[in-house]
PQR file with spaces between the fields and no chain letter, atoms N, CA, C, O and H, PARSE charges and radii, in Angstrom:
ATOM       1  N    UNK     1       0.737   -1.003   -0.115 -0.4000 1.5000
ATOM       2  CA   UNK     1       0.046    0.402   -0.454 -0.0000 2.0000
ATOM       3  C    UNK     1       1.048    1.522    0.359  0.5500 1.7000
ATOM       4  O    UNK     1       1.789    1.583    1.340 -0.5500 1.4000
ATOM       5  N    UNK     2       0.509    2.400   -0.811 -0.4000 1.5000
ATOM       6  CA   UNK     2       1.503    3.252   -0.732 -0.0000 2.0000
ATOM       7  C    UNK     2       1.446    4.185    0.769  0.5500 1.7000
ATOM       8  O    UNK     2       0.685    3.913    1.697 -0.5500 1.4000
ATOM       9  H    UNK     2      -0.094    2.350   -1.608  0.4000 1.0000
ATOM      10  N    UNK     3       2.304    5.188    0.762 -0.4000 1.5000
ATOM      11  CA   UNK     3       2.006    5.593    2.379 -0.0000 2.0000
ATOM      12  C    UNK     3       1.478    6.659    1.663  0.5500 1.7000
ATOM      13  O    UNK     3       1.479    6.936    0.464 -0.5500 1.4000
ATOM      14  H    UNK     3       2.922    5.409    0.008  0.4000 1.0000
ATOM      15  N    UNK     4       0.709    7.578    3.347 -0.4000 1.5000
ATOM      16  CA   UNK     4      -0.249    8.554    2.778 -0.0000 2.0000
ATOM      17  C    UNK     4       0.102    9.640    3.709  0.5500 1.7000
ATOM      18  O    UNK     4       0.164    9.704    4.937 -0.5500 1.4000
ATOM      19  H    UNK     4       0.708    7.353    4.321  0.4000 1.0000
ATOM      20  N    UNK     5       0.306   10.442    2.790 -0.4000 1.5000
ATOM      21  CA   UNK     5       0.746   11.612    3.284 -0.0000 2.0000
ATOM      22  C    UNK     5      -0.236   12.663    4.635  0.5500 1.7000
ATOM      23  O    UNK     5      -1.215   13.235    4.158 -0.5500 1.4000
ATOM      24  H    UNK     5       0.256   10.390    1.793  0.4000 1.0000
ATOM      25  N    UNK     6      -0.028   12.866    5.982 -0.4000 1.5000
ATOM      26  CA   UNK     6      -0.798   13.333    6.180 -0.0000 2.0000
ATOM      27  C    UNK     6      -1.163   15.221    6.202  0.5500 1.7000
ATOM      28  O    UNK     6      -0.212   15.990    6.066 -0.5500 1.4000
ATOM      29  H    UNK     6       0.768   12.401    6.370  0.4000 1.0000
ATOM      30  N    UNK     7      -2.711   15.819    6.397 -0.4000 1.5000
ATOM      31  CA   UNK     7      -2.736   16.999    5.360 -0.0000 2.0000
ATOM      32  C    UNK     7      -3.805   16.812    6.415  0.5500 1.7000
ATOM      33  O    UNK     7      -4.497   15.897    6.859 -0.5500 1.4000
ATOM      34  H    UNK     7      -3.484   15.194    6.507  0.4000 1.0000
ATOM      35  N    UNK     8      -3.460   19.166    6.767 -0.4000 1.5000
ATOM      36  CA   UNK     8      -4.815   19.279    7.298 -0.0000 2.0000
ATOM      37  C    UNK     8      -5.806   19.494    6.809  0.5500 1.7000
ATOM      38  O    UNK     8      -6.097   18.784    5.847 -0.5500 1.4000
ATOM      39  H    UNK     8      -2.897   19.910    6.406  0.4000 1.0000
ATOM      40  N    UNK     9      -6.450   20.204    7.094 -0.4000 1.5000
ATOM      41  CA   UNK     9      -8.151   20.727    5.700 -0.0000 2.0000
ATOM      42  C    UNK     9      -9.571   21.443    7.026  0.5500 1.7000
ATOM      43  O    UNK     9     -10.403   21.273    7.917 -0.5500 1.4000
ATOM      44  H    UNK     9      -6.214   20.781    7.876  0.4000 1.0000
ATOM      45  N    UNK    10      -8.551   22.595    5.753 -0.4000 1.5000
ATOM      46  CA   UNK    10     -10.249   23.431    6.897 -0.0000 2.0000
ATOM      47  C    UNK    10     -11.593   23.584    5.680  0.5500 1.7000
ATOM      48  O    UNK    10     -11.517   24.026    4.534 -0.5500 1.4000
ATOM      49  H    UNK    10      -7.874   22.732    5.030  0.4000 1.0000
ATOM      50  N    UNK    11     -12.728   23.073    6.378 -0.4000 1.5000
ATOM      51  CA   UNK    11     -13.157   23.144    5.480 -0.0000 2.0000
ATOM      52  C    UNK    11     -14.828   23.800    6.319  0.5500 1.7000
ATOM      53  O    UNK    11     -14.915   23.541    7.519 -0.5500 1.4000
ATOM      54  H    UNK    11     -12.789   22.714    7.309  0.4000 1.0000
ATOM      55  N    UNK    12     -15.903   24.504    5.743 -0.4000 1.5000
ATOM      56  CA   UNK    12     -16.890   25.140    6.153 -0.0000 2.0000
ATOM      57  C    UNK    12     -17.799   24.037    6.565  0.5500 1.7000
ATOM      58  O    UNK    12     -17.934   23.006    5.907 -0.5500 1.4000
ATOM      59  H    UNK    12     -15.832   24.714    4.768  0.4000 1.0000
ATOM      60  N    UNK    13     -18.701   24.410    8.190 -0.4000 1.5000
ATOM      61  CA   UNK    13     -18.504   23.772    9.084 -0.0000 2.0000
ATOM      62  C    UNK    13     -20.228   22.679    8.317  0.5500 1.7000
ATOM      63  O    UNK    13     -20.858   21.852    8.976 -0.5500 1.4000
ATOM      64  H    UNK    13     -18.591   25.247    8.725  0.4000 1.0000
ATOM      65  N    UNK    14     -20.447   22.974    7.270 -0.4000 1.5000
ATOM      66  CA   UNK    14     -22.265   23.070    7.263 -0.0000 2.0000
ATOM      67  C    UNK    14     -21.147   21.657    5.324  0.5500 1.7000
ATOM      68  O    UNK    14     -21.847   20.687    5.033 -0.5500 1.4000
ATOM      69  H    UNK    14     -19.935   23.646    6.735  0.4000 1.0000
ATOM      70  N    UNK    15     -20.253   21.735    4.756 -0.4000 1.5000
ATOM      71  CA   UNK    15     -19.634   20.757    3.911 -0.0000 2.0000
ATOM      72  C    UNK    15     -18.857   19.805    4.993  0.5500 1.7000
ATOM      73  O    UNK    15     -18.587   18.704    4.512 -0.5500 1.4000
ATOM      74  H    UNK    15     -19.684   22.522    4.993  0.4000 1.0000
ATOM      75  N    UNK    16     -18.601   19.915    5.822 -0.4000 1.5000
ATOM      76  CA   UNK    16     -18.121   18.547    6.895 -0.0000 2.0000
ATOM      77  C    UNK    16     -19.192   18.173    6.779  0.5500 1.7000
ATOM      78  O    UNK    16     -19.551   17.540    5.786 -0.5500 1.4000
ATOM      79  H    UNK    16     -18.820   20.809    6.213  0.4000 1.0000
ATOM      80  N    UNK    17     -20.352   18.614    8.243 -0.4000 1.5000
ATOM      81  CA   UNK    17     -21.458   17.612    8.352 -0.0000 2.0000
ATOM      82  C    UNK    17     -21.856   17.637    7.316  0.5500 1.7000
ATOM      83  O    UNK    17     -22.733   16.813    7.576 -0.5500 1.4000
ATOM      84  H    UNK    17     -20.060   19.128    9.050  0.4000 1.0000
ATOM      85  N    UNK    18     -22.009   17.831    6.384 -0.4000 1.5000
ATOM      86  CA   UNK    18     -22.562   17.006    4.415 -0.0000 2.0000
ATOM      87  C    UNK    18     -21.998   15.746    4.626  0.5500 1.7000
ATOM      88  O    UNK    18     -22.649   14.702    4.668 -0.5500 1.4000
ATOM      89  H    UNK    18     -21.296   18.500    6.173  0.4000 1.0000
ATOM      90  N    UNK    19     -20.257   15.883    4.818 -0.4000 1.5000
ATOM      91  CA   UNK    19     -19.589   14.639    4.422 -0.0000 2.0000
ATOM      92  C    UNK    19     -19.345   13.803    5.177  0.5500 1.7000
ATOM      93  O    UNK    19     -19.145   12.779    4.522 -0.5500 1.4000
ATOM      94  H    UNK    19     -19.728   16.731    4.783  0.4000 1.0000
ATOM      95  N    UNK    20     -19.247   13.636    6.116 -0.4000 1.5000
ATOM      96  CA   UNK    20     -19.520   12.898    7.576 -0.0000 2.0000
ATOM      97  C    UNK    20     -20.872   12.194    7.258  0.5500 1.7000
ATOM      98  O    UNK    20     -20.901   10.964    7.294 -0.5500 1.4000
ATOM      99  H    UNK    20     -19.409   14.467    6.648  0.4000 1.0000
ATOM     100  N    UNK    21     -21.967   12.886    6.955 -0.4000 1.5000
ATOM     101  CA   UNK    21     -22.648   11.875    7.068 -0.0000 2.0000
ATOM     102  C    UNK    21     -23.095   11.112    5.707  0.5500 1.7000
ATOM     103  O    UNK    21     -23.498    9.954    5.606 -0.5500 1.4000
ATOM     104  H    UNK    21     -21.942   13.885    6.926  0.4000 1.0000
ATOM     105  N    UNK    22     -22.925   12.014    4.763 -0.4000 1.5000
ATOM     106  CA   UNK    22     -22.200   11.100    2.992 -0.0000 2.0000
ATOM     107  C    UNK    22     -21.211    9.857    3.566  0.5500 1.7000
ATOM     108  O    UNK    22     -21.322    8.975    2.715 -0.5500 1.4000
ATOM     109  H    UNK    22     -22.598   12.955    4.845  0.4000 1.0000
ATOM     110  N    UNK    23     -20.382    9.432    4.524 -0.4000 1.5000
ATOM     111  CA   UNK    23     -19.776    8.354    4.613 -0.0000 2.0000
ATOM     112  C    UNK    23     -20.399    7.854    5.705  0.5500 1.7000
ATOM     113  O    UNK    23     -19.855    6.771    5.918 -0.5500 1.4000
ATOM     114  H    UNK    23     -20.292   10.148    5.215  0.4000 1.0000
ATOM     115  N    UNK    24     -21.153    8.025    6.430 -0.4000 1.5000
ATOM     116  CA   UNK    24     -22.153    7.234    7.365 -0.0000 2.0000
ATOM     117  C    UNK    24     -22.794    6.168    6.577  0.5500 1.7000
ATOM     118  O    UNK    24     -22.715    4.946    6.702 -0.5500 1.4000
ATOM     119  H    UNK    24     -21.595    8.905    6.256  0.4000 1.0000
ATOM     120  N    UNK    25     -23.685    7.160    5.431 -0.4000 1.5000
ATOM     121  CA   UNK    25     -24.592    6.540    4.227 -0.0000 2.0000
ATOM     122  C    UNK    25     -23.821    4.988    3.913  0.5500 1.7000
ATOM     123  O    UNK    25     -24.147    3.827    3.667 -0.5500 1.4000
ATOM     124  H    UNK    25     -23.749    8.152    5.329  0.4000 1.0000
ATOM     125  N    UNK    26     -22.064    6.165    4.182 -0.4000 1.5000
ATOM     126  CA   UNK    26     -21.655    4.549    2.602 -0.0000 2.0000
ATOM     127  C    UNK    26     -20.845    3.622    3.675  0.5500 1.7000
ATOM     128  O    UNK    26     -20.368    2.523    3.393 -0.5500 1.4000
ATOM     129  H    UNK    26     -21.799    7.108    4.382  0.4000 1.0000
ATOM     130  N    UNK    27     -20.774    4.216    4.883 -0.4000 1.5000
ATOM     131  CA   UNK    27     -20.370    3.288    5.959 -0.0000 2.0000
ATOM     132  C    UNK    27     -19.028    2.953    6.088  0.5500 1.7000
ATOM     133  O    UNK    27     -18.731    1.784    6.337 -0.5500 1.4000
ATOM     134  H    UNK    27     -21.161    5.109    5.112  0.4000 1.0000
ATOM     135  N    UNK    28     -17.888    4.089    5.913 -0.4000 1.5000
ATOM     136  CA   UNK    28     -16.430    4.880    5.693 -0.0000 2.0000
ATOM     137  C    UNK    28     -16.548    5.788    6.809  0.5500 1.7000
ATOM     138  O    UNK    28     -17.564    6.187    7.377 -0.5500 1.4000
ATOM     139  H    UNK    28     -18.129    5.038    5.711  0.4000 1.0000
ATOM     140  N    UNK    29     -15.379    6.035    7.014 -0.4000 1.5000
ATOM     141  CA   UNK    29     -14.874    6.881    8.204 -0.0000 2.0000
ATOM     142  C    UNK    29     -15.147    8.610    6.967  0.5500 1.7000
ATOM     143  O    UNK    29     -15.596    8.839    5.844 -0.5500 1.4000
ATOM     144  H    UNK    29     -14.554    5.711    6.552  0.4000 1.0000
ATOM     145  N    UNK    30     -14.760    9.110    7.697 -0.4000 1.5000
ATOM     146  CA   UNK    30     -15.426   10.250    6.963 -0.0000 2.0000
ATOM     147  C    UNK    30     -13.855   10.548    6.108  0.5500 1.7000
ATOM     148  O    UNK    30     -13.943   11.054    4.990 -0.5500 1.4000
ATOM     149  H    UNK    30     -14.396    8.924    8.610  0.4000 1.0000
ATOM     150  N    UNK    31     -12.557   10.247    6.620 -0.4000 1.5000
ATOM     151  CA   UNK    31     -11.182   10.267    6.307 -0.0000 2.0000
ATOM     152  C    UNK    31     -10.941   10.156    5.134  0.5500 1.7000
ATOM     153  O    UNK    31     -10.301   10.758    4.272 -0.5500 1.4000
ATOM     154  H    UNK    31     -12.485    9.836    7.528  0.4000 1.0000
ATOM     155  N    UNK    32     -11.864    8.849    5.270 -0.4000 1.5000
ATOM     156  CA   UNK    32     -11.903    7.552    3.819 -0.0000 2.0000
ATOM     157  C    UNK    32     -12.684    8.603    2.436  0.5500 1.7000
ATOM     158  O    UNK    32     -12.320    8.837    1.283 -0.5500 1.4000
ATOM     159  H    UNK    32     -12.385    8.359    5.970  0.4000 1.0000
ATOM     160  N    UNK    33     -13.641    8.948    3.087 -0.4000 1.5000
ATOM     161  CA   UNK    33     -15.165    9.433    2.395 -0.0000 2.0000
ATOM     162  C    UNK    33     -14.222   10.326    1.392  0.5500 1.7000
ATOM     163  O    UNK    33     -14.304    9.888    0.245 -0.5500 1.4000
ATOM     164  H    UNK    33     -13.936    8.758    4.023  0.4000 1.0000
ATOM     165  N    UNK    34     -13.591   11.143    1.477 -0.4000 1.5000
ATOM     166  CA   UNK    34     -12.597   12.156    1.206 -0.0000 2.0000
ATOM     167  C    UNK    34     -11.855   11.993    0.835  0.5500 1.7000
ATOM     168  O    UNK    34     -11.349   13.029    0.402 -0.5500 1.4000
ATOM     169  H    UNK    34     -13.525   11.499    2.409  0.4000 1.0000
ATOM     170  N    UNK    35     -10.853   10.486    0.534 -0.4000 1.5000
ATOM     171  CA   UNK    35     -10.069    9.958    0.342 -0.0000 2.0000
ATOM     172  C    UNK    35     -10.737    9.618   -1.346  0.5500 1.7000
ATOM     173  O    UNK    35     -10.294    9.627   -2.494 -0.5500 1.4000
ATOM     174  H    UNK    35     -11.264    9.645    0.885  0.4000 1.0000
ATOM     175  N    UNK    36     -12.011    9.338   -0.685 -0.4000 1.5000
ATOM     176  CA   UNK    36     -12.486    8.018   -2.036 -0.0000 2.0000
ATOM     177  C    UNK    36     -12.817    9.091   -3.240  0.5500 1.7000
ATOM     178  O    UNK    36     -12.786    8.829   -4.442 -0.5500 1.4000
ATOM     179  H    UNK    36     -12.372    9.330    0.247  0.4000 1.0000
ATOM     180  N    UNK    37     -13.197   10.581   -2.537 -0.4000 1.5000
ATOM     181  CA   UNK    37     -13.886   11.855   -2.777 -0.0000 2.0000
ATOM     182  C    UNK    37     -12.859   11.964   -4.154  0.5500 1.7000
ATOM     183  O    UNK    37     -12.929   11.822   -5.375 -0.5500 1.4000
ATOM     184  H    UNK    37     -13.222   10.793   -1.560  0.4000 1.0000
ATOM     185  N    UNK    38     -12.156   12.212   -3.409 -0.4000 1.5000
ATOM     186  CA   UNK    38     -10.674   13.333   -4.379 -0.0000 2.0000
ATOM     187  C    UNK    38     -10.162   12.049   -5.245  0.5500 1.7000
ATOM     188  O    UNK    38      -9.557   12.409   -6.255 -0.5500 1.4000
ATOM     189  H    UNK    38     -12.099   12.327   -2.417  0.4000 1.0000
ATOM     190  N    UNK    39     -10.263   10.629   -5.088 -0.4000 1.5000
ATOM     191  CA   UNK    39      -9.530    9.738   -6.041 -0.0000 2.0000
ATOM     192  C    UNK    39     -10.567    9.614   -7.027  0.5500 1.7000
ATOM     193  O    UNK    39     -10.314    8.932   -8.021 -0.5500 1.4000
ATOM     194  H    UNK    39     -10.755   10.337   -4.268  0.4000 1.0000
ATOM     195  N    UNK    40     -12.345   10.479   -6.856 -0.4000 1.5000
ATOM     196  CA   UNK    40     -12.724   10.387   -7.899 -0.0000 2.0000
ATOM     197  C    UNK    40     -12.848   11.063   -8.432  0.5500 1.7000
ATOM     198  O    UNK    40     -12.936   11.052   -9.659 -0.5500 1.4000
ATOM     199  H    UNK    40     -12.550   11.033   -6.049  0.4000 1.0000
ATOM     200  N    UNK    41     -12.886   11.643   -7.950 -0.4000 1.5000
ATOM     201  CA   UNK    41     -12.365   13.448   -8.983 -0.0000 2.0000
ATOM     202  C    UNK    41     -11.013   13.628   -9.645  0.5500 1.7000
ATOM     203  O    UNK    41     -10.918   14.381  -10.615 -0.5500 1.4000
ATOM     204  H    UNK    41     -12.814   11.652   -6.953  0.4000 1.0000
ATOM     205  N    UNK    42     -10.425   13.262   -9.380 -0.4000 1.5000
ATOM     206  CA   UNK    42      -9.154   12.779  -10.314 -0.0000 2.0000
ATOM     207  C    UNK    42      -9.138   11.930  -11.522  0.5500 1.7000
ATOM     208  O    UNK    42      -8.571   12.063  -12.606 -0.5500 1.4000
ATOM     209  H    UNK    42     -10.503   12.651   -8.593  0.4000 1.0000
ATOM     210  N    UNK    43      -9.932   11.003  -11.028 -0.4000 1.5000
ATOM     211  CA   UNK    43      -9.882    9.789  -12.452 -0.0000 2.0000
ATOM     212  C    UNK    43     -10.917   10.176  -13.432  0.5500 1.7000
ATOM     213  O    UNK    43     -11.117    9.710  -14.554 -0.5500 1.4000
ATOM     214  H    UNK    43     -10.394   10.896  -10.147  0.4000 1.0000
ATOM     215  N    UNK    44     -11.649   11.283  -12.687 -0.4000 1.5000
ATOM     216  CA   UNK    44     -12.942   11.828  -13.698 -0.0000 2.0000
ATOM     217  C    UNK    44     -11.796   12.719  -14.990  0.5500 1.7000
ATOM     218  O    UNK    44     -11.465   12.473  -16.150 -0.5500 1.4000
ATOM     219  H    UNK    44     -11.486   11.662  -11.775  0.4000 1.0000
ATOM     220  N    UNK    45     -11.542   13.625  -14.163 -0.4000 1.5000
ATOM     221  CA   UNK    45     -10.313   14.657  -14.232 -0.0000 2.0000
ATOM     222  C    UNK    45      -9.377   14.462  -15.629  0.5500 1.7000
ATOM     223  O    UNK    45      -9.313   15.112  -16.673 -0.5500 1.4000
ATOM     224  H    UNK    45     -11.811   13.824  -13.221  0.4000 1.0000
ATOM     225  N    UNK    46      -8.574   13.061  -15.065 -0.4000 1.5000
ATOM     226  CA   UNK    46      -7.438   12.307  -16.147 -0.0000 2.0000
ATOM     227  C    UNK    46      -6.424   12.952  -15.328  0.5500 1.7000
ATOM     228  O    UNK    46      -5.391   13.517  -15.687 -0.5500 1.4000
ATOM     229  H    UNK    46      -8.626   12.533  -14.217  0.4000 1.0000
ATOM     230  N    UNK    47      -6.994   12.734  -13.935 -0.4000 1.5000
ATOM     231  CA   UNK    47      -5.415   13.367  -13.166 -0.0000 2.0000
ATOM     232  C    UNK    47      -5.024   12.155  -12.469  0.5500 1.7000
ATOM     233  O    UNK    47      -3.797   12.237  -12.520 -0.5500 1.4000
ATOM     234  H    UNK    47      -7.834   12.275  -13.643  0.4000 1.0000
ATOM     235  N    UNK    48      -5.272   11.182  -11.908 -0.4000 1.5000
ATOM     236  CA   UNK    48      -5.251    9.947  -11.350 -0.0000 2.0000
ATOM     237  C    UNK    48      -3.949    9.817  -11.991  0.5500 1.7000
ATOM     238  O    UNK    48      -3.911    9.697  -13.216 -0.5500 1.4000
ATOM     239  H    UNK    48      -6.269   11.116  -11.866  0.4000 1.0000
ATOM     240  N    UNK    49      -2.747    9.827  -11.220 -0.4000 1.5000
ATOM     241  CA   UNK    49      -1.374    8.200  -11.381 -0.0000 2.0000
ATOM     242  C    UNK    49      -1.968    7.137  -11.068  0.5500 1.7000
ATOM     243  O    UNK    49      -2.776    6.594  -10.314 -0.5500 1.4000
ATOM     244  H    UNK    49      -2.778    9.924  -10.225  0.4000 1.0000
ATOM     245  N    UNK    50      -1.102    7.008  -12.132 -0.4000 1.5000
ATOM     246  CA   UNK    50      -0.775    4.854  -12.570 -0.0000 2.0000
ATOM     247  C    UNK    50      -0.484    4.529  -11.454  0.5500 1.7000
ATOM     248  O    UNK    50       0.441    5.142  -10.921 -0.5500 1.4000
ATOM     249  H    UNK    50      -0.445    7.448  -12.744  0.4000 1.0000
ATOM     250  N    UNK    51      -1.230    3.354  -10.641 -0.4000 1.5000
ATOM     251  CA   UNK    51      -0.921    3.252  -10.042 -0.0000 2.0000
ATOM     252  C    UNK    51      -0.741    1.089   -9.600  0.5500 1.7000
ATOM     253  O    UNK    51      -1.556    0.348  -10.149 -0.5500 1.4000
ATOM     254  H    UNK    51      -1.981    2.856  -11.074  0.4000 1.0000
ATOM     255  N    UNK    52       0.184    0.556   -8.788 -0.4000 1.5000
ATOM     256  CA   UNK    52      -0.138   -0.872   -8.725 -0.0000 2.0000
ATOM     257  C    UNK    52      -1.474   -1.395   -8.394  0.5500 1.7000
ATOM     258  O    UNK    52      -2.255   -0.722   -7.720 -0.5500 1.4000
ATOM     259  H    UNK    52       0.847    1.159   -8.342  0.4000 1.0000
ATOM     260  N    UNK    53      -1.704   -2.298   -8.737 -0.4000 1.5000
ATOM     261  CA   UNK    53      -3.491   -2.473   -8.719 -0.0000 2.0000
ATOM     262  C    UNK    53      -3.232   -3.057   -6.832  0.5500 1.7000
ATOM     263  O    UNK    53      -4.233   -3.572   -6.335 -0.5500 1.4000
ATOM     264  H    UNK    53      -1.070   -2.845   -9.284  0.4000 1.0000
ATOM     265  N    UNK    54      -2.350   -2.986   -6.193 -0.4000 1.5000
ATOM     266  CA   UNK    54      -2.483   -3.586   -4.939 -0.0000 2.0000
ATOM     267  C    UNK    54      -3.041   -2.275   -4.196  0.5500 1.7000
ATOM     268  O    UNK    54      -3.972   -2.153   -3.399 -0.5500 1.4000
ATOM     269  H    UNK    54      -1.536   -2.568   -6.596  0.4000 1.0000
ATOM     270  N    UNK    55      -1.829   -1.006   -4.927 -0.4000 1.5000
ATOM     271  CA   UNK    55      -2.264    0.170   -3.913 -0.0000 2.0000
ATOM     272  C    UNK    55      -3.664    1.106   -4.175  0.5500 1.7000
ATOM     273  O    UNK    55      -3.816    2.317   -4.016 -0.5500 1.4000
ATOM     274  H    UNK    55      -1.073   -1.105   -5.573  0.4000 1.0000
ATOM     275  N    UNK    56      -4.929   -0.260   -4.785 -0.4000 1.5000
ATOM     276  CA   UNK    56      -6.056    0.308   -5.233 -0.0000 2.0000
ATOM     277  C    UNK    56      -6.632   -0.273   -3.721  0.5500 1.7000
ATOM     278  O    UNK    56      -6.574   -1.437   -3.326 -0.5500 1.4000
ATOM     279  H    UNK    56      -4.805   -1.244   -4.914  0.4000 1.0000
ATOM     280  N    UNK    57      -7.340    1.194   -2.838 -0.4000 1.5000
ATOM     281  CA   UNK    57      -7.881    0.062   -2.273 -0.0000 2.0000
ATOM     282  C    UNK    57      -9.843    0.040   -2.212  0.5500 1.7000
ATOM     283  O    UNK    57     -10.594   -0.096   -1.246 -0.5500 1.4000
ATOM     284  H    UNK    57      -7.387    2.140   -3.159  0.4000 1.0000
ATOM     285  N    UNK    58     -10.138    0.238   -3.678 -0.4000 1.5000
ATOM     286  CA   UNK    58     -11.618   -0.412   -4.004 -0.0000 2.0000
ATOM     287  C    UNK    58     -11.174   -1.568   -4.764  0.5500 1.7000
ATOM     288  O    UNK    58     -11.986   -2.329   -5.290 -0.5500 1.4000
ATOM     289  H    UNK    58      -9.528    0.349   -4.463  0.4000 1.0000
ATOM     290  N    UNK    59      -9.797   -1.743   -4.847 -0.4000 1.5000
ATOM     291  CA   UNK    59      -9.960   -3.841   -5.495 -0.0000 2.0000
ATOM     292  C    UNK    59     -10.239   -4.244   -4.604  0.5500 1.7000
ATOM     293  O    UNK    59     -10.447   -5.454   -4.512 -0.5500 1.4000
ATOM     294  H    UNK    59      -9.138   -1.124   -4.420  0.4000 1.0000
């Protein structure tokens, strides 16, 4: 698995509550949900770097 880099993120309170609710609905942690949202946005934009299949937690 690829190393994870800690990163502080400041969000509007309403946005954070929405992410927390979405994460709960998907049975993910808030951090896991944010990672998933970012990964999907990168895929959609064609900017996700190629990685080893074992690095992708979705497979």
